[in-house]
N, C-alpha and C positions, 0 to 999 in steps of 0.2 A: 337897632343894633341886636350884637351876641351876646348872651347872658353869660356863656362862659366859652374858652378857647377852644375847650377840649371837645365842649359839644356843636361847635362851629365845624373843626375840623373834622367830627366822625361825619357830619352831614356832608361836607364836599366828597368824602368816599363814599355815602351812600349813592350821592347823587351820580356819582363816577359808577356805579357798579349798576346803576339803573339807567344808568345810559349807553349799558354793555363796551364802555371803554376802559373797564379798569377788569382783571381778572379778580373770581371770585376765592376770597383767604380762606386758607384753611389751617387748621391746627389752633394755637395758641393766639395768636394775631386771630381770630372770628370769633374767640371765644369758645371755641371746642376742646374738645380734652385735651389737657397737657400730657406730654408722654412723659416717662420717668426718665429722669436726669440716670448719664452713663455713672455706673459707682465706681470713686475712685476716692480712697486714702489720702488725708491732707498732705500737702509735699510743695516743691517751690519749683517757678518754673525758670528754664537755663533763660540768661540773658538775651539768648537769640530769641527764642518765645515772646522774651516779656515784647523786644521792640516788632518783631512783627504783629504779636497781638497790638500795639501801638499804631503799624499800620492797617490791621483791619479796620479799626476805631476809627483812624481819620478817615480812611474810603466809607466808610460808615455813615458820615455825616457829611460826605462832599457833594450827594444828591440833594441835600436841601441846604447847601451852605451851611452847616452848622459847624462850627471852626471854635468852641471858645471853651473847650476841652484842654484843659492844662496836662500835658505830660505825667509830671510829679503826681497828681493828686490819681492818675490814672493808674499809674505804677502798683501806687498805694491801698486801691481801690483790686486790685488782682491779688495783692498779696494776702488781701482778707477774704476772696474767693476762694484762695486755694489754700489755706493754712491752716483752716478752721472747717469743720464737718456741717453741713454737706459739699463737698472740695467739690469745685468746678476744673480741678488739672485737666479727668478727663474730655469734659467738655470743652476746654479752650485747643488742647491739641487733635480732638476732632475739628473743630472750625479752623484751626490752622490748613487741614488737608485739603476740607471741602474748599477755602477759600484761595490755596495755592494751584487746586485743581482747577477751578476757575478763571484763575487770573492766566494761566494757560494760553487761552483764545482771546482775553480782553482785556483793556483797564479794569484797576481797582474798583473805584466804583461802580464802573458799570456790571463787574463780577458783583460786587454787593446785592446789587438791584435784580440780577438774573437769579442767584441765590435765594431773595425774598419773593420772586415770582413761581420758579418753579423746584421750591423745595420738597413740596409734595410725592416726588416721584423717588429719594431715596430716604432710608430714614438717618443715614450722616446726614444730609444736609437739611433735614426736617431740625434736628437736632440743633446744629450751627444756627438755623434761622430764630428756633425759638427761644433755645438756651445763652448766644451770646450776640448775633446782629441785636435780638431786640432787646436784648440787655443795654446793649451799645447805644442804640436808638435813645432809650427811657433815659442812659447818662446824660447824653446831648440834652436831650430837653430838658432836665434838672437845672445841669448848670448854664444856663440860660439860654436856650435854644429856643423857647418860645418870643424873646423878644426878635428872634429872625422875621416872624412871623406879626411882626407889629403890637401885639398880644404884650401887657402888663398887669401886674396885681394893680387892685385896689390899695390906697395908702392905708397902714394902720389895721388891713385885715386879712391877715396871714392865711387864714384858713379858708376863703372865699376863692371861688371861682377869678377865673381872667375875663378882664375887658378888652374891647377896642385901642388903642393907643391914640390920641390924638396925633401925636409926631411919627412921622414916617419911620420905618426903618431903618439903620445905617444913621440917622441924621441923631446929633448930640441932645441929649435931657438935660 
């Protein structure tokens, strides 16, 4: 049995890389040096930008069937990240450009996977991967995404790791 769900997912990634079936990650996702965020003064996103970022967030969770993110909470999260320093306003706008470019040739979930795999080739795509898509994946996981993989917290141990649940994913608890 796995002592920690995070360790189990990390071991799966290690096994895939060792088997030559997964590309070697670079940048923040690989534990490498993090690029500096694009500078931006605090400000607000337009309604159109917010809706496009919501579509990006949904597409980010789609490859792993992560769907527990609520639009209202997500929009509140965007407000927090753009209206106080350090503002992610420039990062979000950059990610929208990279995502729109990738969506010209493929569906939104495929575009997200493409950005994750091939972002090291361009600085703008690397920033979209490290500062926005990676953050959206963490947001999906923080809002219940671990349950998709059959992992739950031990009862009464808030700070402990995840364990494999006896209840299969998708079944009522």
